[in-house]
Each structure stands twice: as C-alpha cells, then as structure tokens.
C-alpha positions as CSV (number, residue, x, y, z in Angstrom):
1,M,37.2,-32.1,0.9
2,A,36.1,-35.5,1.4
3,I,33.9,-38.3,0.1
4,K,32.3,-40.4,3.1
5,V,30.4,-43.7,3.5
6,Y,28.4,-44.6,6.4
7,Y,26.4,-47.6,7.3
8,D,23.1,-46.9,9.6
9,D,22.1,-50.4,10.8
10,V,22.6,-52.4,7.5
11,T,24.9,-55.1,7.0
12,F,25.7,-54.0,3.3
13,R,29.1,-52.8,2.9
14,L,31.2,-51.7,0.0
15,R,34.2,-53.6,-1.0
16,R,36.1,-50.8,-3.2
17,S,35.1,-47.2,-2.0
18,K,38.5,-45.7,-2.9
19,S,37.5,-46.8,-6.5
20,L,34.2,-45.3,-5.9
21,K,35.5,-42.2,-4.8
22,E,37.8,-41.7,-7.4
23,I,34.9,-42.3,-10.3
24,F,32.5,-39.8,-8.1
25,A,35.5,-36.9,-7.8
26,N,36.1,-37.6,-11.8
27,I,32.0,-37.1,-12.6
28,I,32.5,-34.1,-10.3
29,K,35.3,-32.3,-12.0
30,H,33.7,-33.6,-15.5
31,H,30.8,-31.1,-14.6
32,N,33.1,-28.5,-13.4
33,F,32.8,-28.5,-10.1
34,E,35.1,-29.5,-7.0
35,V,34.7,-31.8,-4.3
36,G,33.8,-30.7,-1.1
37,L,32.5,-33.0,1.9
38,I,29.8,-35.7,0.5
39,S,28.1,-38.3,2.8
40,F,26.8,-41.3,1.4
41,V,24.6,-43.4,4.1
42,F,23.5,-46.4,3.8
43,V,19.9,-47.3,5.3
44,D,17.1,-49.6,5.5
45,D,13.6,-48.7,3.9
46,K,12.1,-47.5,7.2
47,Q,14.9,-44.9,8.0
48,I,14.5,-43.6,4.1
49,L,10.8,-43.6,4.4
50,D,11.3,-41.6,7.7
51,I,13.6,-39.1,5.8
52,N,11.3,-39.0,2.8
53,I,8.0,-38.3,5.0
54,E,10.0,-35.6,7.2
55,F,11.8,-33.6,4.6
56,L,10.2,-34.1,1.3
57,N,6.5,-35.0,2.4
58,H,6.8,-38.1,0.3
59,H,4.9,-40.8,1.7
60,Y,6.7,-44.1,0.0
61,F,9.7,-46.0,-0.3
62,T,12.5,-44.7,-2.5
63,D,16.1,-45.6,-3.7
64,I,17.9,-42.7,-3.2
65,I,17.3,-39.3,-1.4
66,T,20.1,-36.4,-2.2
67,F,20.3,-33.0,-0.3
68,D,22.2,-30.5,-2.4
69,Y,24.5,-28.4,0.1
70,K,26.3,-26.9,-2.9
71,D,28.7,-23.9,-2.2
72,N,29.5,-21.8,-5.3
73,N,31.3,-24.2,-7.4
74,V,32.0,-26.9,-4.4
75,I,29.7,-29.6,-4.4
76,N,28.5,-30.4,-0.7
77,G,25.7,-33.2,0.0
78,E,24.4,-35.9,1.9
79,I,23.1,-38.6,0.0
80,Y,20.8,-41.3,1.8
81,L,20.4,-44.8,-0.3
82,S,18.1,-47.7,0.8
83,I,19.9,-50.8,0.3
84,E,16.8,-52.9,0.6
85,T,14.9,-50.8,-2.0
86,I,18.4,-50.9,-4.0
87,S,18.4,-54.8,-3.9
88,Q,14.5,-55.2,-4.8
89,N,15.4,-52.8,-7.9
90,A,18.2,-54.9,-9.1
91,K,15.8,-58.2,-8.7
92,Q,13.3,-56.3,-10.8
93,Y,15.7,-55.1,-13.7
94,A,17.9,-58.2,-13.7
95,V,21.1,-56.5,-12.9
96,P,23.8,-57.6,-10.0
97,I,23.2,-55.4,-7.1
98,K,26.8,-54.2,-7.4
99,N,25.7,-52.5,-10.7
100,E,22.4,-51.2,-9.0
101,V,24.2,-49.8,-6.0
102,L,26.9,-47.9,-8.4
103,R,24.0,-46.7,-10.9
104,V,22.2,-45.3,-7.6
105,M,25.3,-43.6,-6.0
106,I,26.2,-42.3,-9.6
107,H,22.7,-40.8,-10.0
108,G,22.9,-39.0,-6.7
109,I,26.5,-37.7,-7.6
110,L,24.9,-36.4,-10.9
111,H,21.9,-34.6,-9.0
112,L,24.5,-32.9,-6.9
113,C,26.5,-31.7,-10.3
114,G,22.8,-30.3,-11.2
115,L,21.3,-33.1,-13.6
116,N,17.4,-33.9,-12.8
117,D,15.1,-36.7,-13.7
118,A,11.7,-34.8,-13.3
119,S,10.6,-34.8,-17.0
120,E,11.2,-37.5,-19.6
121,D,13.9,-35.7,-21.4
122,E,15.8,-35.2,-17.8
123,K,15.4,-38.5,-17.3
124,I,17.0,-39.7,-20.3
125,I,19.9,-37.6,-20.2
126,M,20.2,-39.0,-16.5
127,K,20.3,-42.4,-17.7
128,F,22.7,-41.6,-20.4
129,N,25.3,-40.0,-17.9
130,E,24.5,-43.2,-15.5
131,D,25.3,-45.6,-18.1
132,K,28.5,-43.9,-19.2
133,W,29.8,-43.4,-15.4
134,I,29.1,-47.0,-14.7
135,S,30.8,-48.1,-18.0
136,E,33.9,-45.7,-17.0
137,F,34.2,-47.3,-13.9
138,F,34.0,-50.8,-15.1
139,R,36.7,-50.0,-17.9
140,L,38.8,-48.3,-15.1
141,Y,38.4,-50.8,-12.0
142,G,37.3,-53.9,-13.6
143,N,33.8,-55.7,-12.9
144,N,34.9,-57.4,-9.6
145,G,32.4,-55.6,-7.5
146,I,32.2,-52.4,-5.6
C-alpha cells in the first residue's frame, strides 16, 4: 500500500509529499476504501495529449487523466497531471499554482473514490468535495506550499 509521486521530464517538484499522501489517505478512508497502490505522474502537455489520444481518443489537452484499477475495496490507480495545463489554469482562475496542483490531485483521488463530474450536479458535488479537502489540508498542514 503506497502513494507514489513521479516526474516525467518536468522541473516541477512537490515540497510536502508526506502531508499530501496523508490527506489523500484520509480522503480514501473517509469514502470507506483502503489505500492500495496509487501513482501520481507529473508530465508536460505533449505527454498528457499523447495519453489522452491513445487511451481516451480525446484530441485535446487536459490537466488530469485518472486510470482506476480499484480492486474491491482497495483503491489502486494512476493519475497523470500536466503541470503546464495546471499552471495555465492557475493563472486563468487567479489562484496560486500550489492551490491548483492540490485541487487537481484531490480531484484525481475523488475520481478513484467514485465521484464523477460529467453532469452539472456531479460537478457541484465534486467542487464541494475539492474545496472541503483543500481547506482540510491547509487547516492541518498550513499554507506554506505543497
């Protein structure tokens, strides 16, 4: 059981991966699952586009792609994050990049826990949960970056 972080040809690095892993484990437990093997992989826009085309037949950039390999009650998965798109989104929404990275990582964990965001109602529930867990992270660990 582990949550791992990998970087594929990007300069971005997380500074507080231990705190992040703890909050992700809390989210998973809150949703009545167990932590299995979860990999976060930070990539660039070209890599996320290649993954999106190859596996989802989507021909556009995205900030996150989540592959769910859940085994009964155990959460396993791969979460690919484009740091370039996340950075652009942070600028567009006028939020610090650290907050946007945290939001997107939590978003991926919530997907693995069964939350979706296809419909408007699902988007509202997803956003509520993202905001709740971001607040919890900053309450527990402070706002000194991720």
